[in-house]
N, C-alpha and C positions, 0 to 999 in steps of 0.2 A: 301336575298336568299329565293326563293320560296319554299314552302313546298314540300317535296318529289322530289326535283330537284336532278338529278344525278350530282355528283361531278366528273368532268373529268379532263383530262390532261390540257386542255386549261384554265380551272379555276385556277388550281394550278399554271400554268405558269404566269397567270395574277397577282395572289397574290405574287408570287416570284418577278415579275417585279416591283410591287409596293414597295416591301421590298428591292429592288435593290440586289437581289440574282440571281446568275447564277447557276442553278441546272443541274447536270449531269443526264443522263438517270437512273442510279442506284438510285440517290437521289429522283427522281420523283417517281419511283416504291416504294421506302421506305416511302415517305411522303404522297402519295396519300391516302392510307388507314388510316393513322393517321389523316389527315385533315377531312376525312369523319366521323371518329369517334368523333372528336372534335365538328364538326357542328351538328351531331346527338345529342350530349349531350346538346348543347346550344338550340337546337330546342325544348327541353322539357320545356324550359322557356315559350314558346308560349302557352303551355297548361294551365298555371296558370291563374285562373280567380280571379283577385283581382281588383274590380272596385272601391273600397273605397279609395285606395291610389293613389296619383299621382306619376309618375316616378320620381326617384331621380337621378340627374346627379352629385350631390355633396354629398359624404358620410358624411361629417361633416358640420354643419351649418356655414355659413360664418359670420364673425364679424370683425369689425375694430380692428386691433391690434396695431394701432398707438397710441402713448401717446399724451396727450394734449400738445400743444405748450405753454411753460411758459418762460417768460423772466427771466434771471438770471444775476447776476453780471459777467461781462466779465473779463478775465485775463488782467492784465496790460501788456504793452509791455515788461517791465522789467522782470516780472514773466514768461511770455511766452518764453523769450529768455535766461533765466538764466542757463539752463542745456545744451545748445548747444555750441559747439566750433565754429560752422560755422555761424557767424553773421557779418553784416557790416552795419554801419549807422542805427542801430535800426531795421534791418530786417534779416530774415533768408537768408543765402547765399547758393545758389545751384550751380550745375555745369553749365557751359555755354552751352546754347542750340543752339543758332543761331550765326553764325560767319559772 
């Protein structure tokens, strides 16, 4: 948005279209001054002179949250199946999917 650009009905309708909103005339009259006020508030950010810091698009530093893969002892087939009623020939038995 260019500095001092007038916010008009066409701009509001484009924003509404991008948000997949169908606005009535009364909603347009209501929202137009609100959108102008919001954009004026955000335009104050352009006045900040901070050349020391780079823009940050991530509020928190990114880091790998995955644990290291470690091999561990697997369950035996008998232990894995001991608490199920639905087993057959040493495997879990599920409902028939394909006929």
